[in-house]
C-alpha positions in Angstrom: 105.2 16.1 -54.5 103.9 17.6 -51.2 100.9 19.1 -53.0 100.2 15.8 -54.7 100.3 13.9 -51.3 98.0 16.5 -49.8 95.5 16.1 -52.6 95.6 12.4 -52.2 95.0 12.7 -48.4 92.1 15.0 -48.9 90.5 12.7 -51.4 90.6 9.9 -48.9 89.3 12.1 -46.2 86.4 13.4 -48.3 85.4 9.8 -48.9 85.2 9.0 -45.2 83.3 12.1 -44.3 80.9 11.5 -47.3 82.4 14.3 -49.4 84.3 13.9 -52.6 84.9 15.9 -55.7 85.6 14.2 -59.0 89.1 15.6 -59.4 90.3 13.8 -56.4 89.9 10.3 -57.7 93.0 10.0 -59.8 95.0 11.0 -56.7 93.1 8.4 -54.6 94.5 5.7 -56.8 91.2 3.9 -57.5 90.7 2.7 -61.0 87.3 3.9 -62.3 85.3 1.1 -64.0 82.5 2.2 -66.3 81.6 -1.1 -68.1 80.0 -3.9 -66.1 78.6 -7.4 -67.0 75.1 -6.1 -66.3 73.6 -2.6 -66.9 72.7 -0.9 -63.6 69.6 1.2 -62.7 69.3 3.3 -59.6 66.3 4.2 -57.5 66.9 7.2 -55.2 64.1 6.5 -52.8 62.3 3.2 -52.4 60.0 2.9 -49.4 60.3 -0.2 -47.2 57.5 -0.4 -44.6 58.2 -1.9 -41.2 55.7 -4.1 -39.4 54.6 -1.0 -37.3 54.1 1.1 -40.5 57.3 3.1 -40.3 58.6 3.9 -43.7 62.4 3.4 -44.2 64.0 5.1 -47.2 66.3 3.0 -49.4 68.6 4.0 -52.2 68.8 1.0 -54.5 71.1 -0.1 -57.3 70.4 -3.3 -59.3 70.7 -4.8 -62.8 68.0 -3.4 -65.0 67.0 -7.0 -66.0 66.8 -8.2 -62.4 63.1 -9.1 -62.5 63.8 -11.4 -65.5 67.0 -12.7 -64.0 66.8 -12.3 -60.2 69.9 -11.5 -58.1 71.0 -11.7 -54.5 70.6 -8.5 -52.3 73.2 -6.8 -50.2 72.1 -4.5 -47.4 73.9 -1.6 -45.8 71.8 -0.3 -42.9 73.1 3.0 -41.4 72.2 6.3 -39.6 74.6 8.3 -41.7 72.3 9.7 -44.4 72.5 8.1 -47.8 71.4 11.3 -49.6 74.3 13.5 -48.5 76.3 11.6 -45.8 77.8 8.5 -47.4 77.0 9.2 -51.0 80.6 9.5 -52.1 81.6 6.0 -51.0 78.1 4.6 -51.9 78.6 5.8 -55.5 81.9 4.1 -55.6 80.8 0.8 -54.1 77.2 -0.1 -54.7 76.9 0.4 -58.5 80.1 -1.7 -58.9 78.5 -4.6 -57.0 75.2 -4.1 -58.8 77.0 -4.2 -62.1 78.2 -7.7 -61.2 74.8 -9.0 -60.5 73.6 -7.8 -57.1 70.8 -5.6 -55.8 72.4 -3.2 -53.3 70.2 -1.5 -50.7 71.6 1.5 -48.8 68.9 2.0 -46.1 68.6 5.0 -43.8 67.9 3.7 -40.3 64.7 4.7 -38.5 64.9 8.4 -37.4 67.8 9.3 -39.7 68.2 10.7 -43.2 65.0 10.4 -45.2 63.4 7.6 -43.1 60.5 8.1 -40.8 60.4 7.3 -37.1 62.8 8.1 -34.2 66.1 6.6 -33.1 66.6 6.0 -29.4 70.2 4.7 -29.2 72.7 2.6 -31.2 72.1 -1.1 -31.9 68.7 -1.3 -30.3 66.3 -4.2 -30.6 64.3 -1.9 -32.9 67.2 -1.3 -35.2 68.1 -4.9 -35.5 64.4 -5.9 -35.9 64.1 -3.3 -38.7 67.2 -4.8 -40.4 65.7 -8.3 -40.3 62.4 -6.9 -41.7 64.4 -5.3 -44.6 66.2 -8.6 -45.3 62.8 -10.5 -45.4 61.3 -7.8 -47.7 64.3 -7.9 -50.0 64.3 -11.7 -50.2 60.6 -11.6 -51.2 61.0 -9.2 -54.1 60.6 -10.5 -57.7 64.1 -9.1 -58.5 65.8 -11.0 -55.7 66.9 -14.6 -55.8 66.0 -15.0 -52.1 69.7 -14.9 -50.9 70.8 -11.8 -48.9 74.1 -10.5 -47.7 74.9 -7.6 -45.3 77.9 -5.4 -45.2 79.2 -2.2 -43.6 82.0 -0.4 -41.9 81.8 0.7 -38.3 78.1 1.0 -37.3 77.2 -1.0 -40.4 79.8 -3.6 -39.5 78.5 -3.8 -35.9 74.9 -4.4 -36.9 75.9 -6.9 -39.6 77.4 -9.0 -36.9 74.5 -8.5 -34.6 71.9 -9.3 -37.2 73.8 -12.4 -38.3 73.6 -13.6 -34.7 69.8 -13.3 -35.0 69.9 -15.7 -37.9 67.2 -14.2 -40.3 66.6 -17.1 -42.7 67.6 -15.2 -45.9 70.9 -13.9 -44.6 73.6 -16.2 -45.9 76.8 -14.0 -45.7 78.2 -10.8 -44.2 81.3 -8.6 -44.6 82.0 -6.6 -41.5 84.7 -3.9 -41.5 86.2 -1.9 -38.6 83.7 -3.3 -36.1 83.7 -5.2 -32.8 82.3 -8.2 -31.1 82.5 -6.6 -27.6 80.6 -3.3 -27.2 82.0 -2.6 -23.7 85.7 -3.6 -23.9 86.4 -2.7 -27.5 84.2 0.2 -28.8 84.4 4.0 -28.4 83.1 4.1 -24.9 85.5 2.3 -22.6 88.9 0.6 -22.9 90.3 -1.5 -20.1 87.4 -0.2 -17.9 88.5 3.4 -18.4 86.3 6.1 -19.9 87.4 7.0 -23.4 87.0 10.6 -24.3 85.7 9.3 -27.6 82.5 8.5 -25.7 81.8 12.3 -25.6 83.5 12.9 -29.0 81.4 10.4 -31.0 78.3 11.1 -28.9 78.7 14.8 -30.0 79.1 13.6 -33.6 75.9 11.7 -33.5 74.1 14.6 -31.9 75.1 16.6 -34.9 74.4 14.0 -37.5 71.0 12.9 -36.2 69.7 16.5 -35.7 69.5 17.2 -39.4 66.2 17.1 -41.4 65.2 14.8 -44.3 65.4 16.2 -47.8 62.2 18.0 -48.8 62.8 16.8 -52.4 62.1 13.2 -51.2 59.7 13.5 -48.3 57.8 16.6 -49.4 56.1 19.2 -47.1 56.3 16.8 -44.2 60.0 17.5 -43.8 59.6 20.1 -41.2 57.3 18.0 -39.0 59.7 15.1 -39.2 62.6 17.4 -38.3 60.9 18.9 -35.3 59.9 15.4 -34.1 63.5 14.3 -34.3 64.8 17.4 -32.5 62.2 17.0 -29.7 63.2 13.3 -29.2 66.9 13.5 -30.0 68.8 11.2 -27.6 71.8 12.6 -25.8 73.9 9.5 -26.4 77.1 10.3 -24.5 75.0 10.5 -21.3 73.2 7.2 -22.0 76.6 5.5 -22.5 78.1 7.2 -19.4 75.3 5.8 -17.3 76.8 2.3 -17.9 80.3 2.4 -16.6 80.7 -1.4 -16.1 80.1 -4.3 -18.4 76.4 -4.7 -17.6 73.5 -6.2 -19.6 73.3 -2.9 -21.6 76.7 -3.7 -23.2 76.2 -7.5 -23.5 73.3 -6.8 -25.8 74.8 -6.7 -29.3 78.1 -8.1 -28.2 78.4 -11.2 -30.3 81.3 -12.4 -28.2 78.7 -13.5 -25.7 77.8 -16.4 -28.1 79.9 -16.8 -31.3 77.9 -20.0 -32.1 74.9 -17.9 -33.0 76.6 -16.6 -36.1 75.8 -19.0 -39.0 76.3 -16.6 -42.0 79.7 -16.8 -43.8 81.7 -14.0 -42.3 84.5 -11.9 -43.8 86.2 -9.7 -41.2 88.3 -6.7 -42.3 90.3 -4.3 -40.1 93.2 -1.9 -40.1 96.3 -1.6 -37.8 95.6 2.2 -37.6 92.0 1.7 -36.6 90.5 1.3 -33.1 88.8 -1.9 -33.9 91.7 -4.1 -35.0 91.5 -6.5 -32.1 88.1 -7.9 -33.1 89.4 -9.5 -36.3 91.5 -12.0 -34.4 88.7 -12.9 -31.9 86.1 -13.4 -34.6 88.3 -15.5 -36.8 89.3 -17.6 -33.8 85.8 -17.7 -32.2 83.3 -18.3 -35.0 83.0 -22.1 -35.5 79.6 -22.6 -37.0 80.2 -20.6 -40.2 83.0 -20.0 -42.7 85.2 -17.1 -41.5 88.2 -15.3 -42.8 90.1 -12.2 -41.7 92.1 -9.4 -43.5 94.0 -6.6 -41.7 95.8 -3.9 -43.6 97.8 -0.9 -42.5 94.7 1.3 -42.7 92.8 3.7 -40.5 89.0 3.6 -40.2 88.2 3.3 -43.9 87.1 0.9 -46.6 90.2 -0.8 -48.0 89.7 0.3 -51.7 90.3 3.9 -50.7 92.1 3.4 -47.4 95.2 5.1 -46.1 98.0 4.6 -45.3 98.5 2.8 -48.6 98.7 0.2 -49.9 95.0 0.1 -50.6 93.6 -3.2 -52.1 90.9 -4.3 -54.5 88.4 -4.7 -51.8 85.4 -4.8 -54.1 86.9 -7.6 -56.1 87.5 -9.5 -52.8 83.9 -8.7 -51.8 82.6 -10.2 -55.1 84.6 -13.4 -54.5 82.9 -13.7 -51.1 79.4 -12.8 -52.3 79.7 -15.0 -55.4 80.6 -18.0 -53.3 78.1 -17.7 -50.5 75.2 -15.9 -52.3 75.4 -17.5 -55.8 77.2 -20.8 -55.0 80.0 -20.2 -57.5 83.4 -21.7 -57.0 85.7 -18.7 -56.2 88.2 -20.4 -53.9 87.4 -18.3 -50.8 87.2 -21.4 -48.7 90.9 -22.1 -49.4 92.0 -18.6 -48.5 94.3 -18.3 -45.5 92.4 -17.8 -42.2 94.2 -14.5 -41.8 95.9 -12.2 -44.3 97.9 -9.6 -42.5 100.0 -6.6 -43.6 103.3 -6.8 -41.8 104.4 -3.2 -41.4 108.1 -2.3 -41.5 109.7 -0.2 -38.8 109.5 3.4 -39.7 110.3 6.8 -38.1 107.4 8.2 -36.0 105.0 10.5 -37.8 101.5 11.7 -37.0 100.4 10.8 -40.5 101.6 8.3 -43.2 100.4 8.4 -46.8 101.8 4.9 -47.1 103.5 2.2 -44.9 106.2 0.0 -46.2 105.8 -3.7 -45.5 104.4 -6.9 -47.0 101.4 -9.1 -46.9 101.7 -12.4 -44.9 99.3 -15.3 -44.7 98.4 -17.5 -41.8 96.6 -20.7 -43.0 95.3 -21.3 -39.4 94.3 -19.0 -36.6 95.6 -19.0 -33.9 98.8 -19.6 -35.9 101.3 -22.3 -34.8 104.0 -20.1 -36.4 103.5 -17.5 -33.7 104.9 -18.1 -30.2 105.5 -15.8 -27.2 109.0 -14.6 -26.5 109.3 -13.6 -22.9 111.2 -10.4 -21.9 111.5 -9.5 -18.2 111.4 -6.1 -16.5 114.7 -5.6 -14.7 116.5 -2.8 -12.9 118.0 -0.5 -13.9 115.0 -0.1 -16.2 115.7 -2.7 -18.8 114.1 -5.6 -20.6 116.1 -8.8 -19.9 115.9 -12.3 -21.5 115.8 -14.0 -18.1 113.7 -13.5 -15.0 115.1 -10.7 -12.8 114.9 -10.1 -9.1 112.1 -8.0 -7.7 112.7 -4.3 -7.5 110.9 -1.0 -6.8 110.4 1.5 -9.6 108.0 4.4 -9.1 106.1 6.5 -11.6 103.7 9.4 -11.0 103.0 10.8 -14.4 101.8 14.3 -14.9 98.2 14.5 -16.1 99.3 15.6 -19.6 101.1 12.4 -20.3 99.6 11.1 -23.6 99.4 14.3 -25.6 101.3 12.6 -28.4 99.1 9.4 -28.5 97.0 10.6 -31.5 93.3 9.9 -31.9 91.7 6.8 -30.4 90.0 6.1 -33.8 91.7 8.0 -36.7 88.9 8.7 -39.1 88.8 12.3 -40.3 91.4 14.5 -42.0 94.3 14.0 -39.6 97.0 14.3 -38.5 95.6 11.7 -36.1 98.2 9.0 -35.6 100.6 8.8 -32.6 103.7 10.8 -33.4 107.2 10.7 -31.8 106.7 9.3 -28.3 109.7 10.8 -26.7 107.8 13.5 -24.8 105.3 10.9 -23.5 108.2 8.6 -22.7 109.8 11.3 -20.6 106.6 11.3 -18.4 106.6 7.5 -18.1 108.6 4.7 -16.5 110.6 3.1 -19.4 112.2 -0.3 -19.7 114.5 -0.7 -22.7 115.6 -3.9 -24.4 118.9 -4.6 -26.1 119.3 -3.7 -29.8 117.9 -6.4 -32.1 120.4 -8.5 -34.0 117.9 -9.6 -36.6 114.5 -8.6 -37.8 111.8 -9.5 -35.2 108.3 -10.0 -36.7 105.8 -9.1 -34.0 102.4 -10.6 -35.0 99.5 -10.6 -32.5 98.8 -9.1 -29.1 101.8 -8.4 -26.8 100.8 -9.3 -23.2 102.2 -7.5 -20.2 102.1 -9.0 -16.7 103.0 -6.7 -13.8 103.2 -6.9 -10.0 102.6 -3.3 -8.8 101.0 -1.2 -6.1 99.3 2.2 -6.1 99.0 4.8 -3.4 95.3 5.6 -4.1 92.1 3.5 -4.1 91.3 4.6 -7.7 94.1 4.4 -10.3 94.9 3.6 -13.9 97.8 2.4 -15.9 98.8 2.9 -19.5 101.4 0.7 -21.2 103.0 1.4 -24.5 105.3 -0.8 -26.6 107.6 1.4 -28.6 110.3 1.0 -31.3 113.4 3.0 -30.4 115.2 4.1 -33.6 119.0 4.4 -33.7 118.6 8.2 -33.5 116.4 7.9 -30.3 113.1 8.6 -32.0 110.2 6.5 -30.5 107.5 4.9 -32.6 104.4 3.5 -30.8 103.9 -0.1 -31.9 101.0 -1.0 -29.6 99.5 0.0 -26.3 96.9 -0.9 -23.7 95.2 0.8 -20.7 93.6 -0.6 -17.6 91.4 0.8 -14.8 93.1 -1.0 -11.8 89.8 -1.2 -10.1 88.8 -3.5 -13.0 91.9 -5.7 -12.5 89.7 -8.7 -11.7 86.5 -7.9 -13.5 84.8 -5.4 -15.8 81.5 -6.4 -14.3 82.3 -6.0 -10.6 85.1 -3.5 -10.0 86.6 -3.0 -6.6 88.8 -0.4 -4.9 92.6 -0.8 -4.7 94.1 -1.2 -1.2 96.8 1.5 -1.2 100.2 0.1 -1.0 99.1 -3.5 -1.4 100.8 -5.5 -4.2 98.5 -6.7 -7.0 99.3 -8.7 -10.2 97.7 -7.7 -13.4 97.7 -8.9 -17.0 97.2 -6.4 -19.7 96.7 -7.5 -23.3 98.0 -4.7 -25.7 96.4 -4.1 -29.1 97.0 -6.6 -31.9 99.7 -5.6 -34.4 101.9 -6.9 -37.2 105.2 -5.0 -37.0 108.7 -5.9 -38.1 111.4 -4.5 -35.7 114.5 -3.8 -37.6 118.0 -4.9 -36.6 119.7 -2.2 -34.6 116.4 -1.0 -33.1 115.3 -1.8 -29.6 112.0 -2.2 -27.8 110.8 0.0 -25.0 108.0 -0.7 -22.6 106.7 2.6 -21.2 104.4 2.7 -18.2 102.4 5.7 -17.1 99.7 6.5 -14.5 97.8 8.9 -16.9 97.1 9.0 -20.7 95.3 12.2 -21.7 93.3 12.9 -23.8 92.7 9.3 -24.7 91.1 8.4 -21.4 89.6 10.3 -18.5 92.0 10.6 -15.6 91.7 9.1 -12.1 90.2 11.5 -9.6 93.5 12.1 -7.7 97.2 12.1 -8.8 98.5 8.6 -8.4 102.0 7.1 -7.8 102.5 3.5 -9.1 105.3 1.3 -7.9 106.3 -1.5 -10.2 107.9 -4.5 -8.5 108.3 -7.1 -11.3 107.0 -7.7 -14.7 107.1 -9.7 -18.0 106.4 -8.9 -21.6 105.2 -11.8 -23.7 106.0 -10.8 -27.3 104.2 -12.7 -30.0 107.0 -13.5 -32.5 106.3 -15.0 -35.9 108.9 -17.6 -37.0 111.1 -16.5 -39.9 109.6 -17.7 -43.1 109.6 -16.8 -46.8 105.8 -17.6 -47.0 106.3 -19.8 -50.0 103.0 -21.3 -51.0 101.0 -18.7 -49.0 101.7 -15.6 -50.9 99.1 -12.8 -50.7 98.3 -11.0 -53.9 95.4 -8.6 -53.8 94.3 -6.9 -57.0 94.5 -3.1 -57.2 91.5 -1.0 -56.1 88.6 -0.5 -58.4 85.4 1.5 -58.2 82.4 2.7 -60.1 82.4 6.3 -61.4 82.7 8.9 -58.6 80.1 11.1 -57.1 79.6 14.3 -59.2 79.8 17.3 -56.9 80.9 20.9 -57.0 83.2 22.3 -54.3 81.6 25.3 -52.5 84.2 25.5 -49.7 87.4 23.4 -49.6 88.1 21.3 -46.5 90.8 22.4 -44.0 92.0 20.8 -40.8 94.4 21.4 -37.9 95.5 19.7 -34.7 97.6 21.6 -32.3 98.7 21.6 -28.6 98.5 24.9 -26.8 99.9 25.5 -23.3 99.0 28.3 -20.9 102.4 29.8 -19.8 100.9 30.9 -16.5 99.1 27.7 -15.3 100.8 25.1 -17.5 97.4 23.8 -18.7 97.7 21.9 -22.0 94.9 22.0 -24.5 94.6 19.8 -27.6 92.6 21.7 -30.2 91.2 19.9 -33.3 89.5 21.8 -36.1 88.1 19.8 -39.0 86.2 21.8 -41.6 84.9 19.2 -44.0 84.0 21.9 -46.5 80.8 22.4 -48.5 79.6 20.7 -51.7 76.7 20.8 -54.1 75.4 17.5 -55.5 75.3 17.9 -59.3 72.4 15.5 -59.6 69.8 16.9 -57.2 71.5 20.3 -56.2 71.5 19.7 -52.5 74.3 21.7 -50.9 75.9 20.3 -47.7 78.5 21.7 -45.3 80.0 20.4 -42.1 82.6 21.5 -39.5 83.8 20.1 -36.2 85.8 21.6 -33.3 87.1 19.9 -30.2 89.1 21.0 -27.2 90.6 18.7 -24.6 92.4 20.5 -21.7 94.1 19.5 -18.5 96.5 20.9 -15.9 99.4 18.6 -15.5 99.1 18.7 -11.7 95.3 18.4 -11.4 93.2 15.6 -12.8 90.0 17.4 -11.8 90.9 20.2 -14.3 90.2 17.8 -17.2 87.6 19.3 -19.6 86.2 18.3 -23.0 84.4 20.6 -25.4 82.9 20.0 -28.8 81.0 22.2 -31.4 79.6 20.9 -34.7 78.0 22.9 -37.5 75.9 21.3 -40.2 74.3 23.1 -43.2 71.8 22.0 -45.9 70.4 24.2 -48.6 68.8 24.1 -52.1 67.7 27.3 -53.7 65.7 29.5 -51.2 65.5 26.7 -48.7 68.3 26.4 -46.0 68.7 24.8 -42.6 71.6 24.8 -40.1 72.2 23.0 -36.8 74.8 24.0 -34.2 75.4 21.4 -31.5 77.6 21.7 -28.4 78.8 19.4 -25.6 81.0 20.0 -22.6 82.2 17.6 -19.8 84.2 17.9 -16.6 84.2 16.1 -13.3 84.9 16.3 -9.6 85.9 13.3 -7.4 82.3 11.9 -7.2 80.5 13.0 -10.4 80.7 13.6 -14.1 79.0 16.8 -15.4 78.0 16.3 -19.0 75.9 18.9 -20.9 74.9 19.6 -24.5 72.8 21.9 -26.7 71.1 21.8 -30.1 70.3 25.0 -32.0 68.3 24.6 -35.2 67.9 27.3 -37.8 65.7 27.6 -40.8 66.7 30.3 -43.3 69.0 31.7 -40.6 66.2 32.1 -38.1 66.5 30.2 -34.8 63.4 27.9 -34.7 64.4 25.4 -32.1 66.8 25.0 -29.1 67.2 22.3 -26.6 69.6 21.8 -23.7 70.8 18.7 -21.9 72.4 18.6 -18.4 73.5 15.4 -16.7 75.2 14.7 -13.3 76.4 11.1 -13.4 78.1 9.4 -10.5 81.6 8.1 -11.1 81.6 4.3 -10.7 85.1 3.2 -9.8 86.5 5.5 -12.6 
């Protein structure tokens, strides 16, 4: 059974990284569909020319009789390389939708994959303008009915929202997955006004992804010139993002929360409780008023729900067809009558850094916000408890060592794992903990727990991390939800201000959304710490926090049997899988090493995504990533992040390889962020470029 679970886990991981072998599909639990209402034809490379003449490359699937019987178009617009990056999930998804009467366009963004041009940043005006041009082009084609949808996960989910807010005339509906409406407060850059290490981590990923050349089989002899142009112009994204440490105009661009009323396309929002972007689902469903909107949140990490883990996966493609058929074809599918939110209520389970499945049940909320959910107040009380009634003020101090947070898992679990937060007891020991009484009955926590605290700090720059944990009868601690806050941002993310040491301040911290059923006999723990590494960059000096009083507003859903609102998703289906030969099997590891002399702790992550040969066009691709995050528990200025990515492409006698590196450290005043690209052709170094940035810390 262990081997079977491992095979299933690798199958899911290959899908997300763009790598999948055919043998893995039966383990992934997706039913392969080979017969569709309409026969599908595929075009590997259709050129779509932008107004400035730049050619974007699109992989297109559509019914073979589409010109005689036109169909709506569905766009997925990404920088992740359709030829060899997302091909596994594309093979599963787009032919399936095309077989049910849609033209699916998987477009490489400008400056990526097989498209011309250069990419300057994420979600630029150029990117969104290109997407609007592609939508207009598709709507005008003889095979298109003139109706267009847009879908995508992560980057593709972001720009689907952003393009919808621009209201291109042909765009009638979108499906956005694992995305956000707020680029500053709820992306991979900053959380609670604190710098996420994912800013460097994902910036390093994009440095690796975007430094690869196009496929000569598609672009011809021009491939080398296109490659060198990209390398010469490659943006060092983590530095761009680090130069904007407050919620300025840079982040407001593309944040649709600035004006929900701009979204007029019917919007289906999908997320996962194990994903970093779970909070946007609630905000979008509650905020969009000028268009139909529905939300679905499962137990999943950062993946499409038809091959997501932890299970249960759902028949996402069938759900997508219901959405598209209603809003792009005008068919009566009943989606208007779906509940506003369909949520997977996870049962209390022992803590593990990975779950193949999460027990629980689907619940439905006809309206959102839901009248069935109300806050239940619990009050912080001495000696370190959670009481049902307000308690007298007290003084409880915490000065966490800098390595508190080692067991918090990845900010955004996406790769091979194990990436989830494990047993929290070691982090709890480095925190100030307030425990409640054992539950007499099941408590369904649905929504965002909110913590209000009166506290003081002994330094002008300080942070706080708050975790809500499920304490099992054996003492094990499972993280239910968490939140972090830069205390200099206590009043505003736009205009931070120093703390007055020793002065009391009152803060309100909204923890991440969750749906979690606390079992009878279990108890809640609120754990407070002054550090949370390696999730966020530490304050410049060790900090002692003093908590004087506080309250936890727990969102509790009233007991119900959900009669009349049952949720019944079909099982996952997909088109036949990508045909690929395994050259090198994937491996992964995540470990913590500690220097016995200095006490420095280092989180080491090694993800070898393997190497594969496409059986259709013979392109061989390989990828590997390594990360190190180290800190001395007594010295926040010892914090250091390092990444190294390797990418290979080859076919016959042609081969290229890129090696990309980033490092970051800081003193009290500045961040020091550096990077390097090395590009090889046939194992000969042809290009190298270095980046070096000294960026002033801005209240972080």
